[in-house]
C-alpha positions in Angstrom: -7.9 13.8 -28.2 -7.5 10.2 -29.4 -8.3 8.5 -32.7 -9.2 4.9 -33.4 -8.0 4.0 -36.9 -9.2 0.7 -38.4 -8.7 -1.0 -41.7 -11.1 -3.5 -43.3 -11.1 -5.9 -46.2 -14.5 -5.8 -47.9 -16.8 -7.2 -50.5 -19.4 -5.2 -52.4 -19.6 -1.5 -53.1 -17.6 0.6 -50.7 -19.8 3.6 -51.2 -22.9 1.6 -50.2 -21.0 0.3 -47.1 -20.0 3.8 -46.2 -23.6 5.0 -46.5 -24.7 2.1 -44.2 -22.0 3.1 -41.7 -23.2 6.7 -41.8 -26.8 5.6 -41.1 -26.0 2.9 -38.5 -22.6 3.5 -36.8 -22.6 7.3 -36.8 -25.7 7.6 -34.6 -24.2 5.1 -32.2 -21.0 7.0 -32.0 -22.8 10.3 -31.6 -24.7 9.0 -28.5 -21.4 8.1 -26.8 -19.5 10.3 -24.4 -16.4 12.0 -25.8 -17.3 11.5 -29.5 -15.8 14.2 -31.8 -15.7 13.0 -35.4 -16.0 9.9 -37.7 -14.6 9.5 -41.2 -14.6 6.6 -43.7 -12.4 6.3 -46.8 -11.5 3.7 -49.3 -8.3 3.0 -51.2 -6.0 0.1 -52.3 -8.9 -2.4 -51.8 -9.5 -1.5 -48.2 -11.9 0.6 -46.2 -10.3 2.9 -43.6 -12.2 4.4 -40.7 -11.2 7.0 -38.2 -13.2 8.0 -35.2 -12.0 10.7 -32.9 -12.7 10.9 -29.2 -11.8 13.0 -26.1 -9.9 10.1 -24.6 -8.7 6.6 -25.5 -11.1 5.2 -23.0 -13.9 7.0 -24.9 -12.6 5.6 -28.2 -12.5 2.0 -26.8 -16.0 2.4 -25.3 -17.4 3.8 -28.6 -15.9 0.9 -30.5 -17.6 -1.6 -28.1 -20.9 0.2 -28.4 -20.8 -0.1 -32.3 -19.4 -3.7 -32.5 -22.7 -5.4 -32.2 -24.3 -3.3 -34.9 -21.3 -3.9 -37.3 -21.4 -7.7 -36.7 -25.2 -7.9 -37.3 -25.4 -5.5 -40.3 -22.0 -5.7 -42.0 -20.3 -8.8 -40.7 -20.5 -10.8 -43.9 -19.2 -7.9 -46.0 -16.3 -6.5 -44.0 -13.4 -8.0 -42.1 -11.3 -6.1 -39.6 -7.6 -6.3 -40.5 -6.1 -3.8 -38.1 -6.8 -1.3 -35.3 -4.6 1.4 -33.9 -5.2 4.0 -31.3 -3.3 7.3 -31.5 -3.2 10.7 -30.0 -4.4 13.5 -32.3 -1.6 16.0 -32.5 -3.3 18.5 -34.8 -6.3 18.6 -37.0 -7.7 21.4 -39.1 -11.2 19.9 -39.1 -11.2 19.5 -35.3 -9.5 22.8 -34.4 -6.6 21.0 -32.7 -3.2 22.7 -33.0 0.2 21.1 -32.5 1.3 24.2 -30.6 -1.4 23.7 -28.0 0.3 20.5 -26.7 3.9 21.7 -27.2 6.1 22.7 -24.2 8.7 25.4 -24.3 
């Protein structure tokens, strides 16, 4: 499993932006192959988002699928400041254990 982790600068109310992401971006992600989870958090003046996918290819395709909606509906209120892709090593929420990928 792979995660896409993104950070954004924002203006406005982060709770309202998160609600709009839940209403607009989440359905787009849910319609994409390989989608597993999506979370949005705020702290230190940034919005952080993490989406989890079966593969990095799925994560990149999901991002491309949502990019137009984000530009049209949130483009004036958020600015992408960083993106990272990473392998999910374990997650209690997703049922992924570190020992499943470990070798003896």
